[in-house]
PyMOL Python script that loads the backbone (N, CA, C, O; Angstrom):
from pymol import cmd

cmd.read_pdbstr("""\
ATOM      1  N   UNK A   1      76.621-117.772-146.158  1.00  0.00           N
ATOM      2  CA  UNK A   1      75.300-117.790-146.191  1.00  0.00           C
ATOM      3  C   UNK A   1      74.858-118.651-145.067  1.00  0.00           C
ATOM      4  O   UNK A   1      73.938-118.276-144.339  1.00  0.00           O
ATOM      5  N   UNK A   2      75.510-119.874-144.871  1.00  0.00           N
ATOM      6  CA  UNK A   2      75.048-120.826-143.994  1.00  0.00           C
ATOM      7  C   UNK A   2      75.619-120.398-142.445  1.00  0.00           C
ATOM      8  O   UNK A   2      74.886-120.701-141.504  1.00  0.00           O
ATOM      9  N   UNK A   3      76.819-119.751-142.170  1.00  0.00           N
ATOM     10  CA  UNK A   3      77.078-119.164-140.957  1.00  0.00           C
ATOM     11  C   UNK A   3      76.144-118.215-140.338  1.00  0.00           C
ATOM     12  O   UNK A   3      75.950-118.024-139.137  1.00  0.00           O
ATOM     13  N   UNK A   4      75.512-117.566-141.509  1.00  0.00           N
ATOM     14  CA  UNK A   4      74.290-116.749-140.761  1.00  0.00           C
ATOM     15  C   UNK A   4      72.994-117.504-140.564  1.00  0.00           C
ATOM     16  O   UNK A   4      72.333-117.233-139.561  1.00  0.00           O
ATOM     17  N   UNK A   5      72.619-118.291-141.290  1.00  0.00           N
ATOM     18  CA  UNK A   5      71.472-119.216-140.904  1.00  0.00           C
ATOM     19  C   UNK A   5      71.866-120.043-139.546  1.00  0.00           C
ATOM     20  O   UNK A   5      70.831-120.183-138.896  1.00  0.00           O
ATOM     21  N   UNK A   6      72.685-120.482-139.056  1.00  0.00           N
ATOM     22  CA  UNK A   6      73.441-120.894-137.857  1.00  0.00           C
ATOM     23  C   UNK A   6      72.942-119.746-136.760  1.00  0.00           C
ATOM     24  O   UNK A   6      72.402-119.994-135.682  1.00  0.00           O
ATOM     25  N   UNK A   7      73.163-118.817-137.138  1.00  0.00           N
ATOM     26  CA  UNK A   7      72.980-117.703-136.073  1.00  0.00           C
ATOM     27  C   UNK A   7      71.741-117.080-135.914  1.00  0.00           C
ATOM     28  O   UNK A   7      71.413-116.718-134.784  1.00  0.00           O
ATOM     29  N   UNK A   8      71.020-116.900-136.843  1.00  0.00           N
ATOM     30  CA  UNK A   8      69.607-116.593-136.929  1.00  0.00           C
ATOM     31  C   UNK A   8      68.820-117.967-136.321  1.00  0.00           C
ATOM     32  O   UNK A   8      67.901-117.670-135.558  1.00  0.00           O
ATOM     33  N   UNK A   9      68.970-119.037-136.473  1.00  0.00           N
ATOM     34  CA  UNK A   9      68.596-120.239-135.977  1.00  0.00           C
ATOM     35  C   UNK A   9      68.477-120.501-133.853  1.00  0.00           C
ATOM     36  O   UNK A   9      67.635-121.032-133.128  1.00  0.00           O
ATOM     37  N   UNK A  10      70.000-119.689-133.555  1.00  0.00           N
ATOM     38  CA  UNK A  10      70.371-120.319-132.557  1.00  0.00           C
ATOM     39  C   UNK A  10      69.591-118.834-131.816  1.00  0.00           C
ATOM     40  O   UNK A  10      69.038-119.018-130.731  1.00  0.00           O
ATOM     41  N   UNK A  11      69.565-117.359-132.433  1.00  0.00           N
ATOM     42  CA  UNK A  11      68.949-116.612-131.705  1.00  0.00           C
ATOM     43  C   UNK A  11      67.603-116.482-131.579  1.00  0.00           C
ATOM     44  O   UNK A  11      66.959-115.905-130.703  1.00  0.00           O
ATOM     45  N   UNK A  12      67.116-117.283-132.877  1.00  0.00           N
ATOM     46  CA  UNK A  12      65.435-117.108-132.508  1.00  0.00           C
ATOM     47  C   UNK A  12      64.926-118.126-131.583  1.00  0.00           C
ATOM     48  O   UNK A  12      63.876-117.843-131.007  1.00  0.00           O
ATOM     49  N   UNK A  13      65.658-119.634-131.249  1.00  0.00           N
ATOM     50  CA  UNK A  13      65.299-120.273-130.373  1.00  0.00           C
ATOM     51  C   UNK A  13      64.890-119.607-128.753  1.00  0.00           C
ATOM     52  O   UNK A  13      63.964-119.866-127.985  1.00  0.00           O
ATOM     53  N   UNK A  14      66.244-118.480-128.653  1.00  0.00           N
ATOM     54  CA  UNK A  14      66.063-118.087-127.543  1.00  0.00           C
ATOM     55  C   UNK A  14      65.341-116.854-127.222  1.00  0.00           C
ATOM     56  O   UNK A  14      65.463-116.137-126.229  1.00  0.00           O
ATOM     57  N   UNK A  15      64.382-116.704-128.481  1.00  0.00           N
ATOM     58  CA  UNK A  15      63.347-115.535-128.312  1.00  0.00           C
ATOM     59  C   UNK A  15      61.869-115.581-127.499  1.00  0.00           C
ATOM     60  O   UNK A  15      61.124-114.633-127.253  1.00  0.00           O
ATOM     61  N   UNK A  16      61.725-116.799-127.216  1.00  0.00           N
ATOM     62  CA  UNK A  16      60.537-117.446-126.787  1.00  0.00           C
ATOM     63  C   UNK A  16      60.863-118.119-125.892  1.00  0.00           C
ATOM     64  O   UNK A  16      61.949-118.690-125.795  1.00  0.00           O
ATOM     65  N   UNK A  17      59.554-118.158-124.750  1.00  0.00           N
ATOM     66  CA  UNK A  17      59.850-119.030-123.703  1.00  0.00           C
ATOM     67  C   UNK A  17      60.285-120.369-123.637  1.00  0.00           C
ATOM     68  O   UNK A  17      60.023-121.022-124.647  1.00  0.00           O
ATOM     69  N   UNK A  18      60.824-120.910-122.812  1.00  0.00           N
ATOM     70  CA  UNK A  18      61.101-122.800-123.337  1.00  0.00           C
ATOM     71  C   UNK A  18      59.926-123.607-122.576  1.00  0.00           C
ATOM     72  O   UNK A  18      59.755-123.112-121.463  1.00  0.00           O
ATOM     73  N   UNK A  19      59.235-124.479-122.778  1.00  0.00           N
ATOM     74  CA  UNK A  19      58.305-125.011-122.425  1.00  0.00           C
ATOM     75  C   UNK A  19      58.276-125.445-121.086  1.00  0.00           C
ATOM     76  O   UNK A  19      57.311-125.255-120.346  1.00  0.00           O
ATOM     77  N   UNK A  20      59.861-126.333-120.580  1.00  0.00           N
ATOM     78  CA  UNK A  20      60.007-126.424-119.311  1.00  0.00           C
ATOM     79  C   UNK A  20      60.997-125.459-118.667  1.00  0.00           C
ATOM     80  O   UNK A  20      61.679-125.906-117.745  1.00  0.00           O
ATOM     81  N   UNK A  21      61.126-124.441-118.967  1.00  0.00           N
ATOM     82  CA  UNK A  21      61.867-123.230-118.438  1.00  0.00           C
ATOM     83  C   UNK A  21      61.942-122.683-117.476  1.00  0.00           C
ATOM     84  O   UNK A  21      61.282-123.326-116.660  1.00  0.00           O
ATOM     85  N   UNK A  22      62.505-121.551-116.875  1.00  0.00           N
ATOM     86  CA  UNK A  22      62.449-121.160-115.729  1.00  0.00           C
ATOM     87  C   UNK A  22      60.940-120.313-115.499  1.00  0.00           C
ATOM     88  O   UNK A  22      60.188-120.271-114.525  1.00  0.00           O
ATOM     89  N   UNK A  23      60.886-119.832-116.515  1.00  0.00           N
ATOM     90  CA  UNK A  23      60.056-118.853-116.561  1.00  0.00           C
ATOM     91  C   UNK A  23      59.035-119.013-117.570  1.00  0.00           C
ATOM     92  O   UNK A  23      59.532-119.005-118.696  1.00  0.00           O
ATOM     93  N   UNK A  24      57.494-119.190-117.556  1.00  0.00           N
ATOM     94  CA  UNK A  24      56.666-119.228-118.494  1.00  0.00           C
ATOM     95  C   UNK A  24      56.458-117.969-119.401  1.00  0.00           C
ATOM     96  O   UNK A  24      56.288-118.019-120.619  1.00  0.00           O
ATOM     97  N   UNK A  25      56.489-117.027-118.770  1.00  0.00           N
ATOM     98  CA  UNK A  25      56.335-115.516-119.364  1.00  0.00           C
ATOM     99  C   UNK A  25      57.435-114.922-119.903  1.00  0.00           C
ATOM    100  O   UNK A  25      57.245-113.972-120.663  1.00  0.00           O
ATOM    101  N   UNK A  26      58.588-115.296-119.662  1.00  0.00           N
ATOM    102  CA  UNK A  26      59.977-114.538-119.980  1.00  0.00           C
ATOM    103  C   UNK A  26      60.362-115.464-120.993  1.00  0.00           C
ATOM    104  O   UNK A  26      59.895-116.603-120.997  1.00  0.00           O
ATOM    105  N   UNK A  27      61.371-114.978-122.058  1.00  0.00           N
ATOM    106  CA  UNK A  27      62.319-115.926-123.202  1.00  0.00           C
ATOM    107  C   UNK A  27      63.492-115.836-122.348  1.00  0.00           C
ATOM    108  O   UNK A  27      63.420-115.148-121.330  1.00  0.00           O
ATOM    109  N   UNK A  28      64.433-116.376-122.608  1.00  0.00           N
ATOM    110  CA  UNK A  28      65.737-116.562-122.327  1.00  0.00           C
ATOM    111  C   UNK A  28      66.800-115.135-122.636  1.00  0.00           C
ATOM    112  O   UNK A  28      67.827-114.713-122.105  1.00  0.00           O
ATOM    113  N   UNK A  29      66.086-114.764-123.580  1.00  0.00           N
ATOM    114  CA  UNK A  29      67.055-113.689-124.276  1.00  0.00           C
ATOM    115  C   UNK A  29      66.183-112.688-123.223  1.00  0.00           C
ATOM    116  O   UNK A  29      66.995-112.193-122.443  1.00  0.00           O
ATOM    117  N   UNK A  30      64.801-112.219-122.930  1.00  0.00           N
ATOM    118  CA  UNK A  30      64.543-111.190-121.995  1.00  0.00           C
ATOM    119  C   UNK A  30      65.212-111.285-120.565  1.00  0.00           C
ATOM    120  O   UNK A  30      65.410-110.285-119.875  1.00  0.00           O
ATOM    121  N   UNK A  31      65.535-112.539-120.186  1.00  0.00           N
ATOM    122  CA  UNK A  31      65.648-112.845-118.467  1.00  0.00           C
ATOM    123  C   UNK A  31      67.442-112.139-118.705  1.00  0.00           C
ATOM    124  O   UNK A  31      67.971-111.355-117.917  1.00  0.00           O
ATOM    125  N   UNK A  32      68.058-112.661-119.922  1.00  0.00           N
ATOM    126  CA  UNK A  32      69.601-112.581-119.934  1.00  0.00           C
ATOM    127  C   UNK A  32      69.988-111.085-120.487  1.00  0.00           C
ATOM    128  O   UNK A  32      70.990-110.432-120.197  1.00  0.00           O
ATOM    129  N   UNK A  33      68.981-110.750-121.307  1.00  0.00           N
ATOM    130  CA  UNK A  33      70.042-108.975-121.551  1.00  0.00           C
ATOM    131  C   UNK A  33      68.648-107.965-121.323  1.00  0.00           C
ATOM    132  O   UNK A  33      68.740-106.750-121.503  1.00  0.00           O
ATOM    133  N   UNK A  34      67.501-108.542-120.955  1.00  0.00           N
ATOM    134  CA  UNK A  34      66.592-107.464-120.371  1.00  0.00           C
ATOM    135  C   UNK A  34      66.078-106.451-121.342  1.00  0.00           C
ATOM    136  O   UNK A  34      65.798-105.260-121.199  1.00  0.00           O
ATOM    137  N   UNK A  35      66.024-107.364-122.511  1.00  0.00           N
ATOM    138  CA  UNK A  35      65.527-106.470-124.172  1.00  0.00           C
ATOM    139  C   UNK A  35      64.021-107.396-124.580  1.00  0.00           C
ATOM    140  O   UNK A  35      63.950-108.620-124.469  1.00  0.00           O
ATOM    141  N   UNK A  36      63.147-106.712-124.951  1.00  0.00           N
ATOM    142  CA  UNK A  36      62.564-107.351-125.449  1.00  0.00           C
ATOM    143  C   UNK A  36      62.101-107.709-126.947  1.00  0.00           C
ATOM    144  O   UNK A  36      62.166-106.717-127.674  1.00  0.00           O
ATOM    145  N   UNK A  37      61.687-108.775-127.540  1.00  0.00           N
ATOM    146  CA  UNK A  37      61.611-108.956-128.999  1.00  0.00           C
ATOM    147  C   UNK A  37      60.697-108.033-129.510  1.00  0.00           C
ATOM    148  O   UNK A  37      59.551-107.854-129.097  1.00  0.00           O
ATOM    149  N   UNK A  38      61.307-107.404-130.514  1.00  0.00           N
ATOM    150  CA  UNK A  38      60.531-106.196-131.364  1.00  0.00           C
ATOM    151  C   UNK A  38      59.961-106.994-132.678  1.00  0.00           C
ATOM    152  O   UNK A  38      60.713-107.488-133.517  1.00  0.00           O
ATOM    153  N   UNK A  39      58.656-107.047-132.738  1.00  0.00           N
ATOM    154  CA  UNK A  39      58.337-107.929-134.079  1.00  0.00           C
ATOM    155  C   UNK A  39      58.317-107.209-135.226  1.00  0.00           C
ATOM    156  O   UNK A  39      58.213-107.789-136.306  1.00  0.00           O
ATOM    157  N   UNK A  40      58.414-105.852-135.140  1.00  0.00           N
ATOM    158  CA  UNK A  40      58.631-105.015-136.173  1.00  0.00           C
ATOM    159  C   UNK A  40      59.487-104.700-137.017  1.00  0.00           C
ATOM    160  O   UNK A  40      59.397-104.275-138.169  1.00  0.00           O
ATOM    161  N   UNK A  41      61.005-105.132-135.835  1.00  0.00           N
ATOM    162  CA  UNK A  41      62.367-105.361-136.297  1.00  0.00           C
ATOM    163  C   UNK A  41      62.562-106.439-136.725  1.00  0.00           C
ATOM    164  O   UNK A  41      62.891-106.567-137.904  1.00  0.00           O
ATOM    165  N   UNK A  42      62.411-107.566-135.862  1.00  0.00           N
ATOM    166  CA  UNK A  42      63.221-109.041-136.474  1.00  0.00           C
ATOM    167  C   UNK A  42      61.977-109.749-137.235  1.00  0.00           C
ATOM    168  O   UNK A  42      62.279-110.861-137.668  1.00  0.00           O
ATOM    169  N   UNK A  43      60.887-109.420-137.445  1.00  0.00           N
ATOM    170  CA  UNK A  43      60.089-109.940-138.327  1.00  0.00           C
ATOM    171  C   UNK A  43      59.636-109.883-139.279  1.00  0.00           C
ATOM    172  O   UNK A  43      58.630-110.462-139.688  1.00  0.00           O
ATOM    173  N   UNK A  44      60.715-108.741-140.098  1.00  0.00           N
ATOM    174  CA  UNK A  44      60.279-108.045-141.500  1.00  0.00           C
ATOM    175  C   UNK A  44      60.504-109.052-142.268  1.00  0.00           C
ATOM    176  O   UNK A  44      59.420-109.583-142.508  1.00  0.00           O
ATOM    177  N   UNK A  45      61.413-109.631-142.816  1.00  0.00           N
ATOM    178  CA  UNK A  45      61.887-110.736-143.719  1.00  0.00           C
ATOM    179  C   UNK A  45      62.232-111.968-143.091  1.00  0.00           C
ATOM    180  O   UNK A  45      62.563-111.997-141.906  1.00  0.00           O
ATOM    181  N   UNK A  46      62.156-113.402-144.094  1.00  0.00           N
ATOM    182  CA  UNK A  46      62.700-114.451-143.813  1.00  0.00           C
ATOM    183  C   UNK A  46      63.957-114.425-144.192  1.00  0.00           C
ATOM    184  O   UNK A  46      64.346-113.546-144.961  1.00  0.00           O
ATOM    185  N   UNK A  47      64.892-115.506-143.650  1.00  0.00           N
ATOM    186  CA  UNK A  47      65.819-115.308-143.681  1.00  0.00           C
ATOM    187  C   UNK A  47      66.088-116.192-145.441  1.00  0.00           C
ATOM    188  O   UNK A  47      65.694-117.284-145.849  1.00  0.00           O
ATOM    189  N   UNK A  48      66.787-115.275-145.996  1.00  0.00           N
ATOM    190  CA  UNK A  48      66.958-115.811-147.708  1.00  0.00           C
ATOM    191  C   UNK A  48      66.130-115.004-148.455  1.00  0.00           C
ATOM    192  O   UNK A  48      66.335-115.208-149.651  1.00  0.00           O
ATOM    193  N   UNK A  49      65.292-114.186-148.260  1.00  0.00           N
ATOM    194  CA  UNK A  49      64.171-113.219-149.000  1.00  0.00           C
ATOM    195  C   UNK A  49      65.005-112.728-149.990  1.00  0.00           C
ATOM    196  O   UNK A  49      66.211-112.682-149.747  1.00  0.00           O
ATOM    197  N   UNK A  50      64.475-112.252-151.344  1.00  0.00           N
ATOM    198  CA  UNK A  50      65.405-111.386-152.285  1.00  0.00           C
ATOM    199  C   UNK A  50      64.774-109.990-151.671  1.00  0.00           C
ATOM    200  O   UNK A  50      63.589-109.907-151.348  1.00  0.00           O
ATOM    201  N   UNK A  51      65.505-109.148-151.579  1.00  0.00           N
ATOM    202  CA  UNK A  51      65.212-107.715-151.204  1.00  0.00           C
ATOM    203  C   UNK A  51      65.937-106.892-152.002  1.00  0.00           C
ATOM    204  O   UNK A  51      66.979-107.179-152.590  1.00  0.00           O
ATOM    205  N   UNK A  52      65.168-105.536-152.004  1.00  0.00           N
ATOM    206  CA  UNK A  52      66.165-104.426-152.763  1.00  0.00           C
ATOM    207  C   UNK A  52      66.504-103.430-151.474  1.00  0.00           C
ATOM    208  O   UNK A  52      65.594-103.200-150.677  1.00  0.00           O
ATOM    209  N   UNK A  53      67.690-102.898-151.293  1.00  0.00           N
ATOM    210  CA  UNK A  53      68.153-102.218-150.129  1.00  0.00           C
ATOM    211  C   UNK A  53      68.112-100.696-151.002  1.00  0.00           C
ATOM    212  O   UNK A  53      68.173-100.621-152.229  1.00  0.00           O
ATOM    213  N   UNK A  54      67.995 -99.522-150.059  1.00  0.00           N
ATOM    214  CA  UNK A  54      68.427 -98.792-150.502  1.00  0.00           C
ATOM    215  C   UNK A  54      69.659 -97.711-150.597  1.00  0.00           C
ATOM    216  O   UNK A  54      70.392 -97.614-149.613  1.00  0.00           O
ATOM    217  N   UNK A  55      69.892 -96.958-151.665  1.00  0.00           N
ATOM    218  CA  UNK A  55      71.565 -96.415-151.517  1.00  0.00           C
ATOM    219  C   UNK A  55      71.314 -95.162-151.710  1.00  0.00           C
ATOM    220  O   UNK A  55      70.379 -94.880-152.458  1.00  0.00           O
ATOM    221  N   UNK A  56      72.001 -94.224-151.153  1.00  0.00           N
ATOM    222  CA  UNK A  56      72.041 -92.690-151.375  1.00  0.00           C
ATOM    223  C   UNK A  56      72.504 -92.650-152.836  1.00  0.00           C
ATOM    224  O   UNK A  56      73.275 -93.427-153.400  1.00  0.00           O
ATOM    225  N   UNK A  57      71.682 -91.264-153.472  1.00  0.00           N
ATOM    226  CA  UNK A  57      72.444 -90.725-154.676  1.00  0.00           C
ATOM    227  C   UNK A  57      71.931 -89.470-154.524  1.00  0.00           C
ATOM    228  O   UNK A  57      70.856 -89.219-153.980  1.00  0.00           O
ATOM    229  N   UNK A  58      72.877 -88.482-155.116  1.00  0.00           N
ATOM    230  CA  UNK A  58      72.834 -87.621-154.993  1.00  0.00           C
ATOM    231  C   UNK A  58      71.895 -86.663-155.732  1.00  0.00           C
ATOM    232  O   UNK A  58      72.275 -85.527-156.014  1.00  0.00           O
ATOM    233  N   UNK A  59      70.481 -87.178-156.100  1.00  0.00           N
ATOM    234  CA  UNK A  59      70.038 -86.666-157.596  1.00  0.00           C
ATOM    235  C   UNK A  59      70.587 -86.598-158.625  1.00  0.00           C
ATOM    236  O   UNK A  59      70.681 -85.626-159.375  1.00  0.00           O
ATOM    237  N   UNK A  60      71.126 -87.980-158.776  1.00  0.00           N
ATOM    238  CA  UNK A  60      71.830 -88.283-160.113  1.00  0.00           C
ATOM    239  C   UNK A  60      71.062 -89.725-160.658  1.00  0.00           C
ATOM    240  O   UNK A  60      70.278 -90.370-159.961  1.00  0.00           O
ATOM    241  N   UNK A  61      71.374 -90.001-161.745  1.00  0.00           N
ATOM    242  CA  UNK A  61      70.618 -90.936-162.530  1.00  0.00           C
ATOM    243  C   UNK A  61      71.232 -92.265-162.319  1.00  0.00           C
ATOM    244  O   UNK A  61      71.123 -93.176-163.140  1.00  0.00           O
ATOM    245  N   UNK A  62      71.895 -92.362-161.178  1.00  0.00           N
ATOM    246  CA  UNK A  62      72.231 -93.826-160.716  1.00  0.00           C
ATOM    247  C   UNK A  62      71.650 -94.798-159.914  1.00  0.00           C
ATOM    248  O   UNK A  62      71.138 -94.405-158.866  1.00  0.00           O
ATOM    249  N   UNK A  63      71.615 -96.096-160.203  1.00  0.00           N
ATOM    250  CA  UNK A  63      70.469 -96.964-159.467  1.00  0.00           C
ATOM    251  C   UNK A  63      70.268 -96.660-157.857  1.00  0.00           C
ATOM    252  O   UNK A  63      71.224 -96.651-157.083  1.00  0.00           O
ATOM    253  N   UNK A  64      68.872 -96.406-157.438  1.00  0.00           N
ATOM    254  CA  UNK A  64      68.643 -96.147-156.304  1.00  0.00           C
ATOM    255  C   UNK A  64      68.439 -97.331-155.279  1.00  0.00           C
ATOM    256  O   UNK A  64      68.140 -97.024-154.125  1.00  0.00           O
ATOM    257  N   UNK A  65      68.553 -98.432-155.557  1.00  0.00           N
ATOM    258  CA  UNK A  65      68.425 -99.735-154.989  1.00  0.00           C
ATOM    259  C   UNK A  65      69.427-100.996-155.198  1.00  0.00           C
ATOM    260  O   UNK A  65      69.503-101.521-156.308  1.00  0.00           O
ATOM    261  N   UNK A  66      69.995-101.345-154.385  1.00  0.00           N
ATOM    262  CA  UNK A  66      70.731-102.682-154.551  1.00  0.00           C
ATOM    263  C   UNK A  66      70.109-104.040-154.057  1.00  0.00           C
ATOM    264  O   UNK A  66      69.630-104.297-152.952  1.00  0.00           O
ATOM    265  N   UNK A  67      70.266-104.987-155.366  1.00  0.00           N
ATOM    266  CA  UNK A  67      69.600-106.454-155.301  1.00  0.00           C
ATOM    267  C   UNK A  67      70.597-107.237-154.090  1.00  0.00           C
ATOM    268  O   UNK A  67      71.812-107.338-153.921  1.00  0.00           O
ATOM    269  N   UNK A  68      69.405-107.710-153.379  1.00  0.00           N
ATOM    270  CA  UNK A  68      70.493-108.430-152.425  1.00  0.00           C
ATOM    271  C   UNK A  68      69.274-109.665-151.756  1.00  0.00           C
ATOM    272  O   UNK A  68      68.056-109.768-151.901  1.00  0.00           O
ATOM    273  N   UNK A  69      70.521-110.656-150.817  1.00  0.00           N
ATOM    274  CA  UNK A  69      69.372-111.576-149.886  1.00  0.00           C
ATOM    275  C   UNK A  69      69.774-111.046-148.609  1.00  0.00           C
ATOM    276  O   UNK A  69      70.887-110.661-148.253  1.00  0.00           O
ATOM    277  N   UNK A  70      68.305-111.103-147.759  1.00  0.00           N
ATOM    278  CA  UNK A  70      68.042-110.640-146.296  1.00  0.00           C
ATOM    279  C   UNK A  70      68.912-112.213-145.738  1.00  0.00           C
ATOM    280  O   UNK A  70      68.820-113.413-146.000  1.00  0.00           O
ATOM    281  N   UNK A  71      69.671-111.423-144.928  1.00  0.00           N
ATOM    282  CA  UNK A  71      70.274-112.315-143.636  1.00  0.00           C
ATOM    283  C   UNK A  71      69.737-112.164-142.509  1.00  0.00           C
ATOM    284  O   UNK A  71      69.154-113.125-142.006  1.00  0.00           O
ATOM    285  N   UNK A  72      69.804-110.886-141.819  1.00  0.00           N
ATOM    286  CA  UNK A  72      69.303-110.862-140.462  1.00  0.00           C
ATOM    287  C   UNK A  72      69.309-109.284-140.037  1.00  0.00           C
ATOM    288  O   UNK A  72      70.164-108.517-140.479  1.00  0.00           O
ATOM    289  N   UNK A  73      68.219-108.842-139.086  1.00  0.00           N
ATOM    290  CA  UNK A  73      68.881-107.573-138.653  1.00  0.00           C
ATOM    291  C   UNK A  73      70.060-107.281-137.912  1.00  0.00           C
ATOM    292  O   UNK A  73      70.544-107.955-137.003  1.00  0.00           O
ATOM    293  N   UNK A  74      70.505-106.130-138.425  1.00  0.00           N
ATOM    294  CA  UNK A  74      71.645-105.709-137.642  1.00  0.00           C
ATOM    295  C   UNK A  74      71.548-105.430-136.091  1.00  0.00           C
ATOM    296  O   UNK A  74      70.644-104.771-135.579  1.00  0.00           O
ATOM    297  N   UNK A  75      72.671-106.056-135.359  1.00  0.00           N
ATOM    298  CA  UNK A  75      72.674-105.924-133.762  1.00  0.00           C
ATOM    299  C   UNK A  75      73.120-104.578-133.131  1.00  0.00           C
ATOM    300  O   UNK A  75      73.303-104.345-131.936  1.00  0.00           O
ATOM    301  N   UNK A  76      73.247-103.802-134.117  1.00  0.00           N
ATOM    302  CA  UNK A  76      73.651-102.199-133.376  1.00  0.00           C
ATOM    303  C   UNK A  76      72.380-101.366-133.196  1.00  0.00           C
ATOM    304  O   UNK A  76      71.298-101.582-133.740  1.00  0.00           O
ATOM    305  N   UNK A  77      72.734-100.216-132.203  1.00  0.00           N
ATOM    306  CA  UNK A  77      71.536 -99.508-131.449  1.00  0.00           C
ATOM    307  C   UNK A  77      70.748 -98.757-132.510  1.00  0.00           C
ATOM    308  O   UNK A  77      69.620 -98.376-132.198  1.00  0.00           O
ATOM    309  N   UNK A  78      71.242 -98.483-133.810  1.00  0.00           N
ATOM    310  CA  UNK A  78      70.564 -98.058-134.457  1.00  0.00           C
ATOM    311  C   UNK A  78      69.412 -98.498-135.545  1.00  0.00           C
ATOM    312  O   UNK A  78      68.723 -97.856-136.338  1.00  0.00           O
ATOM    313  N   UNK A  79      69.516 -99.777-135.238  1.00  0.00           N
ATOM    314  CA  UNK A  79      68.592-100.607-136.139  1.00  0.00           C
ATOM    315  C   UNK A  79      69.433-101.133-137.343  1.00  0.00           C
ATOM    316  O   UNK A  79      70.638-101.255-137.562  1.00  0.00           O
ATOM    317  N   UNK A  80      68.149-101.423-138.113  1.00  0.00           N
ATOM    318  CA  UNK A  80      68.834-101.896-139.643  1.00  0.00           C
ATOM    319  C   UNK A  80      68.855-103.055-139.711  1.00  0.00           C
ATOM    320  O   UNK A  80      68.660-103.777-138.734  1.00  0.00           O
ATOM    321  N   UNK A  81      69.118-103.515-140.990  1.00  0.00           N
ATOM    322  CA  UNK A  81      69.362-104.644-141.529  1.00  0.00           C
ATOM    323  C   UNK A  81      70.444-105.030-142.496  1.00  0.00           C
ATOM    324  O   UNK A  81      70.519-106.186-142.910  1.00  0.00           O
TER     325      UNK A  81
END
""", "prot")
cmd.dss("prot")
cmd.show_as("cartoon", "prot")
cmd.util.cbc("prot")
cmd.orient("prot")
């Protein structure tokens, strides 16, 4: 869990414009990757929050959720967490 905490902190520091940076309006992440920060994707849960994830069941009586601890959003094109 500690390595994920370090990754989340480093990534979040680059999502907002630096006080004495190159631009007052664009974050380092926006300048380097040309991707904007999506609040609906990246600010869903805090790091370390208890969550329940969905699982696929084929109309059986098996549990439909999994207990988990939220680490970070997925970096894939499809999104997810």
